[in-house]
N, C-alpha and C positions, 0 to 999 in steps of 0.2 A: 531472398535477401535476409541475412541474418540480423536480427535487431541488435543495436548498440547497448543492449542493456541485459541483465539477467532475469531469471524467473526463480521464484521460492515458492514451494508449495506450502499450503496450510500446516501440514504435519511437520515440515522442516522448521517453519516459523514457530510453532507451538514447542518443538523440542529446544529451539534456542532460547526461548522464553523461559521454559522450565529449568535450563541450565544457567539462567542468569546472564546469558550472552545475546540478548535480543538487540537486533538493529533498531534504528529509529523507525517507527511505523507512522506513515501519513495516510490518512483516509482523504480521499479526494472527492467523496460524495457530497450531496446537499446536506444541510443541517437537518431537515426533517428526516432524511434517511438514517443519519447518525443517531437521531433521538430513537428510531425504532431498535437498532441493534448496532453494536460496534465492538471492536476488539479492545479489550482492557489495555489502556497505555497508548492507544492510537490517537494522533493528533489530527483534529479536523482542519483541513485546508481545502476548501472547495476549489475544484478544477476551474470554474469560470473566473476565479480571482488569481489565477497563477502568475499573472504579470505583477501582481501586487506583492506575493509572498515567496516567490522562488529564490530571491536574493538573501533571504533569511537563512537559508540552508547552507551547510557546509558541503562544497563540491567534492570533498574526499570522504566524507562520512558515509558509512552503509546505511542506506535507506531503502525501506520496503514500501512501495505505494500500493494502496488497495482501493478498490471501489466495489460495486455490487457484483460484477462478473468478470472483471479484468480488463475491460476495453478502455475505460477513461484513465485508469491507472497506468495502462500501456502508453497512452498518448502523454501522460505526464512524464513517464520514464524517457520517452523518445525525445520530448522537448528538453528535458534537462541533461540527457547524454549529448544533445547537439550543443548545449551551452557549456559542455566541459565537465559535467559531472562524471566521475569515474566508477562509482560504486552503487548505482540505483538498480533496484530489482522490482519486478511486478509480482504481486501475489497471485499465483495462478488460480484462476476461477473466482477471485475475489471472496467477499464475505459470504456469498452463497455457497461456495465450495468449502469455506471455513465451517460454516454451520453444518454441512453434510459429514465433513471429515473429522472435525475436531470438537465441536459442541452442538450436538443434535438438539440440545434445549434451547438454543438461540432462536429468538423470533426471527422469522423469515418474511419476506416480502416479494 
């Protein structure tokens, strides 16, 4: 089954950020994880509280969700796609892949 959302690689996201055309980035990890490392400009919205914050988002806005490895963010994408969001994407490999592909100086855990 093909998921009802897209994927974006860390390098694609970085290129978009560098070009000034970054999508909204939502980090669905826990606050302690965000404190260890995060992508500049990413908004922290922990996945366990998705029922509280998802309605704050524009269902037509391009949003890239990210977590540590891509599993939790894929779940957020699936939930929002089912709620009618049309332009959500999962950051392939999460922040762990971001650190490997884009910012090797980033603290990892």
